[in-house]
C-alpha positions in Angstrom: 81.2 117.1 76.4 82.5 114.4 78.6 86.3 115.7 80.3 89.4 113.0 80.8 91.7 113.2 83.3 94.8 111.3 83.2 97.5 111.2 85.9 100.5 109.5 86.4 101.2 107.9 89.7 103.5 110.3 92.4 107.1 109.7 92.5 107.4 105.7 93.9 110.3 104.8 95.9 112.0 103.1 93.0 111.7 106.0 90.4 113.5 107.9 93.2 116.2 105.3 93.1 116.0 104.8 88.7 114.9 101.5 88.9 112.9 99.9 86.4 109.6 98.5 88.4 107.3 97.3 86.3 104.6 94.9 88.1 107.0 95.3 91.6 104.2 96.6 94.4 106.6 99.5 95.3 105.0 102.4 97.5 104.9 105.7 96.7 107.9 108.2 97.7 107.4 111.5 100.3 107.8 113.4 97.3 105.1 111.2 95.5 102.4 111.6 98.5 103.1 115.5 98.2 102.7 115.3 94.1 99.3 113.6 94.3 98.3 116.0 97.0 99.2 118.6 94.7 96.9 116.8 92.0 94.3 116.9 94.1 94.5 120.7 94.8 94.5 121.1 91.0 91.2 118.7 90.5 89.1 120.8 93.0 85.2 122.0 91.8 86.0 119.3 89.3 82.8 116.5 89.1 83.8 113.4 88.3 80.9 110.0 87.6 83.8 107.3 87.8 87.6 106.5 88.4 89.8 104.0 87.2 93.2 102.4 88.2 95.8 99.8 88.2 96.0 97.5 91.2 99.5 98.1 92.1 99.8 100.4 95.5 101.8 103.7 93.6 98.8 104.1 91.7 96.1 103.3 94.0 97.6 105.7 96.6 97.7 108.2 94.6 94.5 108.0 93.6 93.2 107.7 97.1 95.2 110.9 98.1 94.3 112.8 95.1 90.6 111.9 95.7 90.9 112.8 99.2 92.4 116.3 98.7 90.1 117.3 95.7 87.0 116.8 98.2 85.9 113.5 95.6 85.2 111.4 98.8 81.9 109.2 96.8 83.7 108.9 93.6 84.1 105.1 92.7 87.6 104.0 91.8 87.5 100.8 89.5 90.9 99.0 89.9 92.3 96.7 87.4 95.6 95.0 86.2 94.9 95.6 83.0 95.6 99.5 83.3 98.8 98.5 85.7 102.6 99.6 84.1 104.5 98.0 81.5 106.2 94.6 82.8 109.5 94.9 82.2 110.8 91.3 83.0 113.9 90.8 83.8 115.1 94.4 84.3 112.6 94.7 87.2 114.5 95.8 90.3 117.9 97.0 88.5 118.8 99.9 88.3 118.9 102.1 85.0 122.5 103.0 85.2 123.4 99.3 85.9 121.1 98.1 83.0 123.1 100.2 80.9 126.9 98.9 82.1 125.4 95.4 81.9 123.7 95.5 78.3 125.2 98.5 77.1 123.5 101.7 76.9 122.3 101.7 72.7 120.5 98.1 74.5 118.7 99.4 77.3 117.6 102.9 75.3 115.6 100.1 72.5 114.4 98.6 75.3 112.9 101.3 76.9 112.4 103.6 73.6 110.9 101.5 71.1 107.5 100.8 70.5 107.6 96.7 69.8 111.0 95.7 71.5 110.6 93.8 74.4 113.1 93.7 77.4 114.2 90.1 77.9 110.8 88.5 79.8 108.4 91.6 79.6 106.4 93.9 77.7 107.1 96.2 74.7 104.6 99.0 75.0 103.0 97.5 71.9 102.6 94.2 74.1 100.8 97.1 76.9 98.6 98.5 74.3 97.1 95.7 73.7 95.9 94.6 77.6 95.1 97.9 78.5 93.1 99.4 75.3 90.5 96.4 75.3 89.6 97.4 78.6 89.6 101.1 77.9 87.2 99.8 74.9 85.1 97.9 77.4 84.9 99.8 80.4 86.1 103.4 79.9 85.0 104.5 76.5 81.0 103.8 76.6 81.2 106.1 79.7 82.8 108.9 78.2 80.6 108.3 75.0 77.5 108.3 77.7 79.1 112.1 78.7 80.7 111.0 81.6 83.7 112.7 82.9 86.4 110.4 84.1 89.3 110.0 86.1 92.5 107.5 85.2 95.6 106.9 87.6 97.7 104.6 86.4 101.7 104.6 85.1 103.6 106.2 82.1 103.5 103.4 80.0 100.0 102.2 80.6 98.7 105.9 80.0 101.2 106.2 76.8 98.9 103.2 75.3 95.9 105.2 76.1 97.4 108.7 74.8 98.4 107.3 71.9 94.9 106.0 70.9 92.8 109.1 72.1 95.8 111.4 70.3 96.1 108.9 67.1 99.5 108.9 67.5 102.3 106.4 65.4 104.5 103.9 67.7 107.1 106.1 66.7 105.9 109.5 68.4 104.2 108.2 71.6 107.4 106.6 72.7 108.8 110.4 72.5 106.2 111.7 74.8 107.2 112.2 78.2 104.4 112.0 80.8 105.9 113.3 84.3 104.8 112.3 88.0 101.3 113.4 89.9 100.4 116.0 86.9 96.8 116.0 85.6 96.1 115.9 82.1 92.5 117.1 81.2 91.2 116.3 77.7 88.2 117.7 76.7 86.2 115.4 74.1 83.1 115.9 71.5 80.8 113.5 71.4 83.0 111.3 68.6 85.6 111.4 71.4 88.1 113.7 69.3 89.7 116.2 71.2 88.9 119.2 71.8 91.4 120.7 74.0 94.3 119.0 76.1 96.1 121.0 78.6 98.2 119.6 81.8 96.9 121.2 85.1 
């Protein structure tokens, strides 16, 4: 019975400043580092066979702090840009309130919360899923099918893409899912990778 744990990285400096971050490589805030430590405390005593993260430092640092705190010193972590955050294009670096003033609140809401409407020069959640899920099917799913326990540390939208697949949600359903920073989500799966249980740790 494999276990899959998903963690959204701890708060970044731009999360704190309410900016669109996307692929910009922004570090964790002090609060984000504390969130990563808290996640590690919750994983103490758990066994993992492999970990995966994006290549962006807010995810890799969250992984490092979490693993160190949890005592997972021998755990191998594979990093891949397929797990990177959604690319926000022309919105990257802009404060969300500034974007609403510039483009209109309704348009910004559509870019943020629709499934298949990308911001200018960026990715929609549908586009994000189109790069996350092939990687998951190739690299992660076979390990789960072997009964391995897996830890994934990534981002709000790359994790939404995974959750949409794992929980069999529609595009309309997944855009309403909120994923807090630094909170491990534990799935227990059966041999067919259907969900037996799900809980926030």
